[in-house]
BALOBA-1460 file (C-alpha; in Angstrom, 3 decimals):
// residues 305
<rec num="1" residu="m" x="-0.450" y="52.810" z="-43.956"/>
<rec num="2" residu="t" x="0.051" y="49.292" z="-43.284"/>
<rec num="3" residu="a" x="0.588" y="47.059" z="-46.262"/>
<rec num="4" residu="a" x="-2.223" y="44.419" z="-46.693"/>
<rec num="5" residu="t" x="-3.265" y="41.554" z="-48.803"/>
<rec num="6" residu="h" x="-6.698" y="41.140" z="-50.218"/>
<rec num="7" residu="i" x="-8.930" y="38.270" z="-49.019"/>
<rec num="8" residu="p" x="-12.491" y="37.786" z="-49.787"/>
<rec num="9" residu="g" x="-14.528" y="39.505" z="-47.243"/>
<rec num="10" residu="g" x="-11.700" y="41.680" z="-45.783"/>
<rec num="11" residu="e" x="-8.113" y="42.457" z="-45.653"/>
<rec num="12" residu="v" x="-5.423" y="40.801" z="-43.345"/>
<rec num="13" residu="p" x="-2.302" y="42.542" z="-42.343"/>
<rec num="14" residu="l" x="0.788" y="41.350" z="-43.855"/>
<rec num="15" residu="a" x="2.315" y="40.966" z="-40.129"/>
<rec num="16" residu="l" x="-0.546" y="38.530" z="-39.260"/>
<rec num="17" residu="k" x="0.018" y="36.647" z="-42.577"/>
<rec num="18" residu="d" x="3.374" y="36.225" z="-41.529"/>
<rec num="19" residu="w" x="2.662" y="34.877" z="-38.267"/>
<rec num="20" residu="f" x="0.477" y="32.158" z="-39.912"/>
<rec num="21" residu="r" x="3.529" y="31.224" z="-41.949"/>
<rec num="22" residu="g" x="5.598" y="30.960" z="-39.083"/>
<rec num="23" residu="g" x="6.672" y="34.499" z="-38.648"/>
<rec num="24" residu="s" x="9.310" y="36.587" z="-40.291"/>
<rec num="25" residu="r" x="12.507" y="34.847" z="-41.693"/>
<rec num="26" residu="k" x="14.663" y="37.940" z="-40.609"/>
<rec num="27" residu="d" x="15.665" y="36.231" z="-37.444"/>
<rec num="28" residu="g" x="16.179" y="32.684" z="-38.566"/>
<rec num="29" residu="p" x="13.954" y="29.601" z="-38.475"/>
<rec num="30" residu="q" x="10.996" y="29.603" z="-36.197"/>
<rec num="31" residu="e" x="11.719" y="27.671" z="-33.031"/>
<rec num="32" residu="y" x="8.551" y="25.922" z="-31.753"/>
<rec num="33" residu="t" x="7.646" y="24.824" z="-28.286"/>
<rec num="34" residu="i" x="6.378" y="21.327" z="-27.698"/>
<rec num="35" residu="d" x="3.197" y="22.692" z="-27.239"/>
<rec num="36" residu="d" x="3.363" y="24.294" z="-30.733"/>
<rec num="37" residu="l" x="4.347" y="20.983" z="-32.245"/>
<rec num="38" residu="i" x="1.306" y="19.433" z="-30.778"/>
<rec num="39" residu="v" x="-0.950" y="22.065" z="-32.179"/>
<rec num="40" residu="l" x="0.475" y="21.823" z="-35.449"/>
<rec num="41" residu="e" x="-0.017" y="17.974" z="-35.142"/>
<rec num="42" residu="r" x="3.803" y="17.312" z="-35.707"/>
<rec num="43" residu="y" x="3.607" y="14.554" z="-33.072"/>
<rec num="44" residu="d" x="6.615" y="12.572" z="-33.993"/>
<rec num="45" residu="e" x="8.792" y="15.856" z="-33.374"/>
<rec num="46" residu="a" x="6.854" y="16.512" z="-30.077"/>
<rec num="47" residu="a" x="7.436" y="12.823" z="-28.935"/>
<rec num="48" residu="h" x="11.072" y="13.159" z="-29.553"/>
<rec num="49" residu="r" x="11.315" y="16.523" z="-27.528"/>
<rec num="50" residu="l" x="9.525" y="15.001" z="-24.717"/>
<rec num="51" residu="q" x="11.675" y="11.846" z="-24.784"/>
<rec num="52" residu="e" x="14.723" y="14.034" z="-24.570"/>
<rec num="53" residu="k" x="13.172" y="16.331" z="-21.828"/>
<rec num="54" residu="l" x="12.461" y="13.171" z="-19.616"/>
<rec num="55" residu="k" x="15.848" y="11.799" z="-20.055"/>
<rec num="56" residu="a" x="17.062" y="15.066" z="-17.948"/>
<rec num="57" residu="s" x="13.962" y="15.224" z="-15.837"/>
<rec num="58" residu="p" x="12.589" y="11.424" z="-15.412"/>
<rec num="59" residu="n" x="10.004" y="12.527" z="-12.721"/>
<rec num="60" residu="d" x="8.341" y="15.389" z="-14.613"/>
<rec num="61" residu="l" x="4.784" y="13.889" z="-14.265"/>
<rec num="62" residu="h" x="3.424" y="16.790" z="-16.552"/>
<rec num="63" residu="s" x="5.930" y="15.725" z="-19.469"/>
<rec num="64" residu="h" x="4.943" y="12.221" z="-19.045"/>
<rec num="65" residu="l" x="1.416" y="12.843" z="-19.315"/>
<rec num="66" residu="k" x="1.846" y="15.042" z="-22.410"/>
<rec num="67" residu="l" x="3.902" y="12.056" z="-23.993"/>
<rec num="68" residu="a" x="1.001" y="9.894" z="-23.318"/>
<rec num="69" residu="e" x="-1.550" y="12.147" z="-25.161"/>
<rec num="70" residu="v" x="1.026" y="12.383" z="-28.027"/>
<rec num="71" residu="y" x="1.586" y="8.785" z="-28.169"/>
<rec num="72" residu="t" x="-2.301" y="8.351" z="-28.170"/>
<rec num="73" residu="q" x="-2.314" y="10.678" z="-31.199"/>
<rec num="74" residu="l" x="0.113" y="8.495" z="-33.018"/>
<rec num="75" residu="q" x="-1.877" y="5.494" z="-32.145"/>
<rec num="76" residu="k" x="0.971" y="3.964" z="-30.165"/>
<rec num="77" residu="f" x="-1.446" y="2.887" z="-27.322"/>
<rec num="78" residu="d" x="0.946" y="0.488" z="-25.783"/>
<rec num="79" residu="k" x="3.426" y="3.207" z="-24.892"/>
<rec num="80" residu="a" x="0.560" y="5.866" z="-23.968"/>
<rec num="81" residu="v" x="-0.581" y="3.098" z="-21.480"/>
<rec num="82" residu="i" x="2.732" y="2.640" z="-19.944"/>
<rec num="83" residu="e" x="3.099" y="6.674" z="-19.386"/>
<rec num="84" residu="y" x="-0.390" y="6.666" z="-17.862"/>
<rec num="85" residu="g" x="0.430" y="4.003" z="-15.587"/>
<rec num="86" residu="f" x="3.600" y="5.587" z="-14.364"/>
<rec num="87" residu="v" x="2.015" y="8.842" z="-13.461"/>
<rec num="88" residu="a" x="-0.982" y="6.964" z="-11.875"/>
<rec num="89" residu="d" x="1.541" y="5.083" z="-9.621"/>
<rec num="90" residu="e" x="3.305" y="8.250" z="-8.693"/>
<rec num="91" residu="y" x="-0.073" y="9.879" z="-7.821"/>
<rec num="92" residu="a" x="-1.071" y="6.874" z="-5.776"/>
<rec num="93" residu="r" x="2.228" y="6.791" z="-3.835"/>
<rec num="94" residu="d" x="1.432" y="10.575" z="-2.694"/>
<rec num="95" residu="g" x="-2.065" y="9.641" z="-1.565"/>
<rec num="96" residu="f" x="-3.825" y="11.050" z="-4.783"/>
<rec num="97" residu="f" x="-5.662" y="7.840" z="-5.397"/>
<rec num="98" residu="d" x="-8.562" y="9.616" z="-7.479"/>
<rec num="99" residu="k" x="-6.193" y="11.280" z="-9.835"/>
<rec num="100" residu="g" x="-4.271" y="7.871" z="-10.404"/>
<rec num="101" residu="i" x="-7.792" y="6.048" z="-10.981"/>
<rec num="102" residu="a" x="-8.769" y="8.736" z="-13.574"/>
<rec num="103" residu="l" x="-5.488" y="8.133" z="-15.429"/>
<rec num="104" residu="l" x="-6.067" y="4.484" z="-15.423"/>
<rec num="105" residu="s" x="-9.490" y="4.793" z="-16.678"/>
<rec num="106" residu="r" x="-7.927" y="6.665" z="-19.644"/>
<rec num="107" residu="a" x="-5.496" y="3.755" z="-20.051"/>
<rec num="108" residu="v" x="-8.394" y="1.229" z="-20.014"/>
<rec num="109" residu="k" x="-9.846" y="2.882" z="-22.838"/>
<rec num="110" residu="l" x="-6.724" y="2.340" z="-24.909"/>
<rec num="111" residu="a" x="-6.137" y="-1.129" z="-23.820"/>
<rec num="112" residu="p" x="-9.727" y="-2.405" z="-22.918"/>
<rec num="113" residu="m" x="-8.283" y="-6.118" z="-22.825"/>
<rec num="114" residu="d" x="-5.423" y="-5.503" z="-20.351"/>
<rec num="115" residu="v" x="-6.933" y="-6.867" z="-17.100"/>
<rec num="116" residu="s" x="-4.013" y="-5.740" z="-15.028"/>
<rec num="117" residu="l" x="-5.334" y="-2.101" z="-15.425"/>
<rec num="118" residu="r" x="-8.520" y="-3.035" z="-13.887"/>
<rec num="119" residu="h" x="-6.965" y="-4.867" z="-11.095"/>
<rec num="120" residu="k" x="-4.649" y="-1.794" z="-10.364"/>
<rec num="121" residu="i" x="-7.718" y="0.518" z="-10.226"/>
<rec num="122" residu="e" x="-9.378" y="-1.961" z="-7.719"/>
<rec num="123" residu="r" x="-6.100" y="-1.922" z="-5.733"/>
<rec num="124" residu="f" x="-6.043" y="1.934" z="-5.663"/>
<rec num="125" residu="q" x="-9.779" y="2.159" z="-4.554"/>
<rec num="126" residu="h" x="-8.921" y="-0.276" z="-1.748"/>
<rec num="127" residu="e" x="-5.980" y="1.599" z="-0.700"/>
<rec num="128" residu="k" x="-7.968" y="4.882" z="-0.758"/>
<rec num="129" residu="s" x="-10.554" y="3.446" z="1.670"/>
<rec num="130" residu="m" x="-7.745" y="2.187" z="3.900"/>
<rec num="131" residu="e" x="-6.738" y="5.645" z="4.268"/>
<rec num="132" residu="h" x="-9.694" y="6.357" z="6.428"/>
<rec num="133" residu="v" x="-8.658" y="3.207" z="8.442"/>
<rec num="134" residu="r" x="-5.221" y="4.217" z="8.802"/>
<rec num="135" residu="g" x="-6.052" y="7.469" z="10.747"/>
<rec num="136" residu="m" x="-8.264" y="5.437" z="13.110"/>
<rec num="137" residu="a" x="-5.850" y="2.599" z="13.535"/>
<rec num="138" residu="l" x="-3.069" y="5.068" z="14.288"/>
<rec num="139" residu="e" x="-5.084" y="6.631" z="17.029"/>
<rec num="140" residu="g" x="-5.507" y="3.201" z="18.596"/>
<rec num="141" residu="l" x="-1.610" y="2.612" z="18.183"/>
<rec num="142" residu="r" x="-0.813" y="6.180" z="19.980"/>
<rec num="143" residu="q" x="-2.944" y="4.584" z="23.059"/>
<rec num="144" residu="a" x="-1.268" y="1.224" z="22.930"/>
<rec num="145" residu="g" x="1.992" y="2.647" z="24.401"/>
<rec num="146" residu="g" x="2.639" y="4.808" z="21.470"/>
<rec num="147" residu="q" x="4.085" y="8.319" z="21.831"/>
<rec num="148" residu="t" x="3.538" y="8.163" z="25.516"/>
<rec num="149" residu="g" x="5.732" y="5.204" z="25.436"/>
<rec num="150" residu="g" x="8.682" y="7.074" z="23.676"/>
<rec num="151" residu="t" x="7.284" y="5.922" z="20.147"/>
<rec num="152" residu="t" x="7.394" y="8.710" z="17.739"/>
<rec num="153" residu="a" x="4.677" y="9.640" z="15.052"/>
<rec num="154" residu="m" x="6.921" y="8.483" z="12.294"/>
<rec num="155" residu="e" x="7.669" y="5.371" z="14.109"/>
<rec num="156" residu="l" x="3.988" y="4.585" z="14.486"/>
<rec num="157" residu="q" x="3.400" y="5.200" z="10.843"/>
<rec num="158" residu="r" x="6.188" y="2.666" z="10.039"/>
<rec num="159" residu="l" x="4.497" y="0.160" z="12.314"/>
<rec num="160" residu="w" x="1.235" y="0.534" z="10.528"/>
<rec num="161" residu="h" x="2.821" y="0.064" z="7.042"/>
<rec num="162" residu="k" x="4.100" y="-3.247" z="8.670"/>
<rec num="163" residu="l" x="0.545" y="-4.281" z="9.563"/>
<rec num="164" residu="v" x="-1.523" y="-3.010" z="6.875"/>
<rec num="165" residu="r" x="-1.560" y="-6.099" z="4.584"/>
<rec num="166" residu="s" x="-2.242" y="-8.559" z="7.438"/>
<rec num="167" residu="s" x="-5.640" y="-10.211" z="7.077"/>
<rec num="168" residu="l" x="-6.591" y="-8.996" z="10.567"/>
<rec num="169" residu="v" x="-6.348" y="-5.658" z="9.589"/>
<rec num="170" residu="q" x="-7.871" y="-6.033" z="6.067"/>
<rec num="171" residu="g" x="-10.721" y="-7.738" z="7.759"/>
<rec num="172" residu="l" x="-11.813" y="-4.999" z="10.369"/>
<rec num="173" residu="p" x="-13.273" y="-1.596" z="10.011"/>
<rec num="174" residu="g" x="-11.410" y="1.461" z="11.469"/>
<rec num="175" residu="e" x="-13.490" y="1.821" z="14.524"/>
<rec num="176" residu="q" x="-12.952" y="-1.821" z="15.463"/>
<rec num="177" residu="l" x="-9.121" y="-1.437" z="14.797"/>
<rec num="178" residu="k" x="-8.901" y="1.708" z="16.818"/>
<rec num="179" residu="r" x="-10.538" y="0.038" z="19.681"/>
<rec num="180" residu="l" x="-8.601" y="-3.262" z="19.571"/>
<rec num="181" residu="f" x="-5.282" y="-1.331" z="19.142"/>
<rec num="182" residu="a" x="-6.131" y="0.874" z="21.994"/>
<rec num="183" residu="a" x="-6.764" y="-2.043" z="24.484"/>
<rec num="184" residu="m" x="-3.505" y="-3.538" z="23.371"/>
<rec num="185" residu="r" x="0.269" y="-2.946" z="24.498"/>
<rec num="186" residu="l" x="3.127" y="-2.343" z="22.422"/>
<rec num="187" residu="v" x="5.830" y="-4.648" z="23.464"/>
<rec num="188" residu="r" x="9.453" y="-5.321" z="22.234"/>
<rec num="189" residu="y" x="10.989" y="-8.924" z="22.698"/>
<rec num="190" residu="p" x="14.824" y="-9.223" z="22.432"/>
<rec num="191" residu="e" x="16.381" y="-11.813" z="20.171"/>
<rec num="192" residu="e" x="16.274" y="-15.306" z="21.878"/>
<rec num="193" residu="s" x="13.565" y="-14.171" z="24.393"/>
<rec num="194" residu="s" x="10.555" y="-16.344" z="25.007"/>
<rec num="195" residu="l" x="6.942" y="-15.437" z="24.101"/>
<rec num="196" residu="a" x="5.249" y="-18.188" z="25.458"/>
<rec num="197" residu="t" x="5.895" y="-21.868" z="26.778"/>
<rec num="198" residu="e" x="4.318" y="-25.131" z="25.368"/>
<rec num="199" residu="g" x="1.412" y="-26.155" z="27.883"/>
<rec num="200" residu="s" x="1.205" y="-22.915" z="29.618"/>
<rec num="201" residu="r" x="-2.270" y="-21.294" z="30.032"/>
<rec num="202" residu="d" x="-1.165" y="-17.546" z="29.980"/>
<rec num="203" residu="s" x="-4.079" y="-15.761" z="28.279"/>
<rec num="204" residu="l" x="-2.323" y="-13.353" z="25.765"/>
<rec num="205" residu="l" x="-2.836" y="-12.857" z="22.102"/>
<rec num="206" residu="v" x="0.058" y="-11.502" z="20.267"/>
<rec num="207" residu="l" x="0.138" y="-9.624" z="17.034"/>
<rec num="208" residu="l" x="3.421" y="-9.716" z="15.423"/>
<rec num="209" residu="v" x="4.481" y="-6.122" z="14.030"/>
<rec num="210" residu="e" x="7.908" y="-7.044" z="12.927"/>
<rec num="211" residu="g" x="10.606" y="-9.623" z="13.554"/>
<rec num="212" residu="v" x="10.427" y="-13.296" z="13.286"/>
<rec num="213" residu="v" x="9.242" y="-15.745" z="15.831"/>
<rec num="214" residu="e" x="10.074" y="-19.543" z="15.780"/>
<rec num="215" residu="c" x="7.504" y="-22.083" z="17.063"/>
<rec num="216" residu="s" x="9.004" y="-25.282" z="18.192"/>
<rec num="217" residu="i" x="8.137" y="-28.198" z="20.571"/>
<rec num="218" residu="a" x="10.282" y="-30.389" z="22.948"/>
<rec num="219" residu="g" x="12.184" y="-33.236" z="21.508"/>
<rec num="220" residu="e" x="11.978" y="-36.654" z="22.818"/>
<rec num="221" residu="a" x="13.600" y="-37.676" z="26.061"/>
<rec num="222" residu="g" x="14.703" y="-33.953" z="26.488"/>
<rec num="223" residu="g" x="16.513" y="-34.084" z="23.022"/>
<rec num="224" residu="k" x="16.869" y="-30.957" z="20.702"/>
<rec num="225" residu="p" x="13.594" y="-29.091" z="20.124"/>
<rec num="226" residu="v" x="11.685" y="-29.847" z="16.956"/>
<rec num="227" residu="s" x="10.855" y="-26.629" z="14.905"/>
<rec num="228" residu="v" x="7.259" y="-26.326" z="13.689"/>
<rec num="229" residu="r" x="6.912" y="-23.276" z="11.802"/>
<rec num="230" residu="t" x="7.950" y="-19.551" z="11.998"/>
<rec num="231" residu="f" x="5.891" y="-16.361" z="11.978"/>
<rec num="232" residu="s" x="6.537" y="-12.822" z="10.973"/>
<rec num="233" residu="s" x="4.690" y="-9.310" z="10.556"/>
<rec num="234" residu="g" x="0.898" y="-9.513" z="10.486"/>
<rec num="235" residu="d" x="0.696" y="-13.092" z="12.028"/>
<rec num="236" residu="i" x="-1.391" y="-13.757" z="15.157"/>
<rec num="237" residu="l" x="-0.392" y="-16.118" z="18.028"/>
<rec num="238" residu="g" x="-2.191" y="-17.178" z="20.963"/>
<rec num="239" residu="e" x="-5.978" y="-16.415" z="19.818"/>
<rec num="240" residu="g" x="-6.894" y="-19.998" z="21.198"/>
<rec num="241" residu="t" x="-5.394" y="-19.254" z="24.762"/>
<rec num="242" residu="l" x="-7.104" y="-15.920" z="24.897"/>
<rec num="243" residu="l" x="-10.529" y="-16.844" z="23.385"/>
<rec num="244" residu="e" x="-10.829" y="-20.471" z="24.128"/>
<rec num="245" residu="r" x="-8.766" y="-20.720" z="27.186"/>
<rec num="246" residu="t" x="-6.839" y="-23.636" z="25.651"/>
<rec num="247" residu="p" x="-2.889" y="-24.102" z="26.547"/>
<rec num="248" residu="w" x="-0.204" y="-22.934" z="24.309"/>
<rec num="249" residu="p" x="0.245" y="-25.709" z="21.602"/>
<rec num="250" residu="a" x="4.112" y="-25.049" z="21.389"/>
<rec num="251" residu="s" x="6.854" y="-22.846" z="22.601"/>
<rec num="252" residu="y" x="7.689" y="-19.447" z="20.809"/>
<rec num="253" residu="r" x="10.914" y="-17.533" z="20.946"/>
<rec num="254" residu="a" x="12.162" y="-14.471" z="19.177"/>
<rec num="255" residu="a" x="14.488" y="-15.711" z="16.359"/>
<rec num="256" residu="e" x="15.481" y="-12.140" z="16.085"/>
<rec num="257" residu="a" x="14.252" y="-8.932" z="17.729"/>
<rec num="258" residu="v" x="10.372" y="-8.748" z="17.740"/>
<rec num="259" residu="t" x="7.912" y="-5.691" z="18.068"/>
<rec num="260" residu="a" x="4.435" y="-6.932" z="18.798"/>
<rec num="261" residu="l" x="1.048" y="-5.761" z="19.943"/>
<rec num="262" residu="t" x="-0.192" y="-7.958" z="22.810"/>
<rec num="263" residu="l" x="-4.002" y="-8.292" z="24.221"/>
<rec num="264" residu="s" x="-4.600" y="-9.577" z="27.597"/>
<rec num="265" residu="r" x="-7.991" y="-10.961" z="28.876"/>
<rec num="266" residu="e" x="-8.691" y="-7.458" z="30.492"/>
<rec num="267" residu="g" x="-7.778" y="-5.739" z="27.360"/>
<rec num="268" residu="l" x="-10.118" y="-8.090" z="25.557"/>
<rec num="269" residu="e" x="-13.004" y="-7.153" z="27.846"/>
<rec num="270" residu="l" x="-12.153" y="-3.566" z="27.566"/>
<rec num="271" residu="t" x="-12.394" y="-3.954" z="23.717"/>
<rec num="272" residu="l" x="-15.740" y="-5.478" z="23.798"/>
<rec num="273" residu="l" x="-17.304" y="-3.157" z="26.384"/>
<rec num="274" residu="g" x="-19.653" y="-0.813" z="24.543"/>
<rec num="275" residu="n" x="-18.529" y="-2.301" z="21.166"/>
<rec num="276" residu="s" x="-21.268" y="-2.082" z="18.480"/>
<rec num="277" residu="d" x="-20.224" y="-5.175" z="17.037"/>
<rec num="278" residu="p" x="-18.535" y="-7.560" z="19.475"/>
<rec num="279" residu="r" x="-19.332" y="-10.823" z="17.532"/>
<rec num="280" residu="g" x="-17.605" y="-9.365" z="14.454"/>
<rec num="281" residu="l" x="-14.433" y="-8.505" z="16.376"/>
<rec num="282" residu="l" x="-14.178" y="-11.963" z="17.815"/>
<rec num="283" residu="s" x="-14.891" y="-13.448" z="14.581"/>
<rec num="284" residu="a" x="-12.041" y="-11.828" z="13.042"/>
<rec num="285" residu="l" x="-9.663" y="-12.836" z="15.829"/>
<rec num="286" residu="r" x="-11.007" y="-16.587" z="15.679"/>
<rec num="287" residu="a" x="-10.524" y="-16.584" z="11.766"/>
<rec num="288" residu="q" x="-6.756" y="-16.479" z="12.171"/>
<rec num="289" residu="h" x="-6.679" y="-20.235" z="13.265"/>
<rec num="290" residu="t" x="-3.047" y="-20.084" z="14.133"/>
<rec num="291" residu="d" x="-3.273" y="-22.031" z="17.477"/>
<rec num="292" residu="h" x="-5.272" y="-24.590" z="15.683"/>
<rec num="293" residu="d" x="-2.920" y="-25.046" z="12.806"/>
<rec num="294" residu="v" x="0.057" y="-25.352" z="15.039"/>
<rec num="295" residu="l" x="-1.649" y="-28.004" z="17.276"/>
<rec num="296" residu="a" x="-2.615" y="-29.978" z="14.066"/>
<rec num="297" residu="t" x="1.204" y="-30.004" z="13.032"/>
<rec num="298" residu="v" x="2.395" y="-30.786" z="16.506"/>
<rec num="299" residu="h" x="-0.147" y="-33.868" z="16.424"/>
<rec num="300" residu="r" x="1.309" y="-34.891" z="12.944"/>
<rec num="301" residu="l" x="4.914" y="-34.588" z="14.215"/>
<rec num="302" residu="r" x="4.356" y="-36.603" z="17.348"/>
<rec num="303" residu="g" x="2.228" y="-39.000" z="15.561"/>
<rec num="304" residu="s" x="4.993" y="-39.803" z="13.050"/>
<rec num="305" residu="a" x="7.658" y="-39.898" z="15.849"/>
């Protein structure tokens, strides 16, 4: 018969009693897992074990989350927030924005006065919405000379990441970007090549994807050209020449190799044909004001000269 100990209301086997005590001591001291330590509320020991584990595997997100929970129990809220933020960033980087937002919401409860957490949540929400835009924009890029022109899917993704933060892309819905990109041509300009000449009336809008373009005007009496400013990824050139039929206010050359999307008058007409919001698209293009700003600078330079 199994030995037992008497307790009010019944008997508990000695083996079970030993389990509550941490097990038999015949095999030496009980080795607890991290989960055991958390259940036993030995949070300092659990935190130490998790820290050691993360030294060996710094990208173990599960351990980072456990450490955040342990820090919360220890009321080390600032450290818990750091752990939640790290995991949230990793989730967002992999496209799991909802998971990242959920973790940041936990962090906000621990640090309600930390404005940066709320800003990060807003950024994740915006990036989540941009995922839908990305799919439609990539479809447009494929038609802009993309894969049919020898550009791989990976290269198109890279070009999209160059454009995603431009004011034009941020201001247009996915359907408009798809229509716009599909009507454009993907063009590569070698270093030192000319994109436009001052005074010409070539109707062409240029959206810079990567590279640097230098804008300049002719010097007095055929002297050295005077630099006006430079442009880079996300900038638009020539909206005045395409939309208002004004001449180019300066000359533009590729200071280094440039990749760009160009829109001709025929392409613009194709974009507007059947467009549910043509005014919205035209307003977004006009809002860049690049030609207007360059012309104002040219007037100041020549006025002072």
